[in-house]
N, C-alpha and C positions, 0 to 999 in steps of 0.2 A: 386587821378586824375585819370580818364581812359584813358588806352591805347588811345580811341579815340580822349580824350582831349590830350594827348600830341601830337599825329598827326598832330590835327590841329594849336596846339600852334606853331610845327615847321614850318609848311605851313605860318603860319601868319610871324614868325621869317624872314623865307627865303623872304618875299616880302618885307618886311619892311627894310632888307639888300640891295634887289635890287634896291628899291626904293631913298635909302639914295644918299644925292647929293654929299657927297664928294667920299665914298668908293662904290656906288652901280654901276649897270650896265647903261654903257651910252643910251641904247636905250631904258631900262624900264623908266629911268629916265625921258625920252622925254615924253614918253606918257601922253595922258589925255583923258578924259571921250571918245570924239569924234575917237580917232584914235582907242580904245579899243574896242567900240560897235560893231566893223564890226567881230571881232575875236570872241564877245561873240554869234553872232548868228551864227557865222558857226559852232562853237564849238556845240550849240547846234543843227542843224542840224546832226553833226555827231554822237552825242549822239543816234537821233533817228534812223540813218541809222544802227549802229552798234545793236540797237533793232530788225529792220527789219531782220537783216543778223543773229539772233539769234547767235550773238558773244559773250559772255559774259567775255571775257576775253578782246575784245576792247571795252566793254560797261566799262567795268571797268577803263580804260585807257581814253576812252572821259567823263565819268564823274569827273575823276580828272582833266583833261585839263578844263573843265566847271565850276568846283569850284576854279579852278584857277582864272577864269574869274572875279566871285563874289570876291576873295579875293583881286584880283588887285583891281577892280572900290573902294570896300571898304578902300584900302589901301589909293587912290586918294582924296577920301570922307573926310576920318579922317586927312589928310595932309592939307585940306583945312578948317578944322573945321567944318565940316557939321553933319557927325556922322561916325560910327565906325563898324568892324564888329560884334559886341556883339549887337549893336542896330538894325543892320540887321536882326540877328537871335532872337532878342527879338522880332522884329515887326511881323515877319512871326510867331512866336510863337502865338504872342496875336491874330494875323489874325484868324490861325487856330483852336484857343479854341472858339472865337466869332463867327465862321462859323459851328462850332459844341457843339451847344448848349446842344443837346439830349445827348452828351458824357460826356462834361466837365461842363455842365451848370445844372440848374434845369430845363430844357424842358425834356420832355416824348415824345417817339413815334418818328420812324425815320422821316429823313429830306426826303421830296418828292423835284420836281425840282423846281416845283414854291415857296416853301421856301428857297431854295437857290438862287433862282435869286432874290426873297425879300432882302435876308439877302445882297445882292452883290449891290444892289440898295440902300440900305439904307447906305453902305458905299462909294458907288460914291457920295451920295446925301453930305454927311458928309463932302465931298472934295469939294462943291459946284458944282458939275456937276449934274445938274439936269434934260439935255437934255436927247433924247432917244440914239444918237449918242455920247454921250461924254463918255470919257472914252476906246475908240477904238484907241489902237496904230497905227499911221501913219506908224510907221516903218515894221508892219507886211509883210509878202509877197503880193501882191497883190489879188490873188488869194482868199487867208484867210482873207484878210480884207474886200472884198467886200461880203464875205458869213457873216462876223460878222456882216457889215453894216447891211444886210437885215435880220438877223436875229431881231436885233433891232427894226428895223422898222416894223416886222412883231409882234412883242409883245406890239404893240400899234394899229394893226390892220390893220397896211398899206401893203399886200399885196392882190392878186387876190385870187377869193374863190374857183378856179380851175385850172387842169392843161392847159385849153384850152387858159385860158388868156397868161399867159408868152410863151406859144406854140406859140400864132399868133403874139405877140409883139418879139419874137426873127427872125422868117420871114418877119417881118414888120423893124428891125436893118439890117438884111443882104441884104434888099433891097436898105434901104438909106446908106449902106457902097458901094455898088455897083455903087451908084449912086454920091459918091462922086467924088470931083474934084479937091481939094487940097492935100495937104498934111496934113494940121491943121485938115481939114473935115475927111480925113481918120483915123487918128490918135484918133478923139473923136467919129467917127462911130463904128471903131473896136473896141474901151473901150466899147460902149453901147452893143455890139455886147457878149463879154465875159461874161460884167454883168449882161444880160438876161439869157445865158448858166447857169451862176451859178446858179442864181435863179431857172432855170428849174430843172437843177440836185437836188438841196437841196430839192424841192418840191416832188421828186423822192426817197426823205429818203438816198441819196450818199454823204458824205462830198465830196465836187467840189475838195479841194484840195488832198485826198487822189486818188481821182477818177483820176485825171491829174497825180500826181506822178505813178500810177499803169501803165497808158498808157504810159507814157514814157518809164518806163522798160520794157513794152510789147516790144513799137516799136524797142528799143536799141538792145534789143536781139533777136527779127527777121532781124534787119540791120546785127547784127553780124553773124547771122546765113547764109545770103544771101552772105556776103564777103567770109565765109569760103566755102560756094558750089562751088562759082565763083573759087577759087583759085584752090579746087580739081579738076575743072574743067580745070586747066589752063589759066585761064581766068580774066583780071583785071576788076573786076565789075565797076570803077569808070568808064573806057575808055567802056563800053557797052551802045547800044543806050538804051532808056526808056523802048521801048519794051520789050529787052533782060532780064531788069533787075525787070520789072515786072512779068517775067515767075519766076525767081528766088523768088519773095514775095508772090506770089501763093505756090511755091512747098515748101516753109517752112510752110504757112497757112497750106498747106495739111497737111506736119508732123506732125503739132500741135492737128491735130483732128479731 
């Protein structure tokens, strides 16, 4: 048995003990798939955050936290008689081999984007998912899900031929948002604005989720710097009028460049 196998067996044993109805941890025993799912999503984002910060020690720890989530779900499934961790590993191993026939099978030549999508489409069809929208998880972040849905639609030809179409549509949706009179209408029209904006950004070759994350980071850094400059001037940024706050904003932008 390799060191890797021993480490994984140890983790599986720990989870089994934590979930033991008589000798386990009350909190762990009380959990189910629904209560653990938010932690799984959170840990995946923390992995991405460690990667963005190029924190390799942090990445090691966060990958461990994410692996724990897989082990936790697999243990609960095993207890319910559905599947176990080994079958999870076998399933993904089978899938990876099937998706790389040029590496593990008889096919020759490198896989291109079309071949990859055909393989995934065949997988969805085998599951009975034949519609273009099938298989796009509802639990994805809304912006990411919007991007995936629109990519699926584009594969069957449902998108504007040029950038003028979505640009005009975005202006139209902004007008409809301004004209909305009820909270329900504003909610729907605001969603349409974001949906079309995501499409337009994608057509420029930019991932909308990454773009918004970058803008969030930029805004946060600028705001923190404004507060810092105000403190150096002996001012409380929150108590300043908007005009004075805007002056700090412009000062920070000038510092950047």
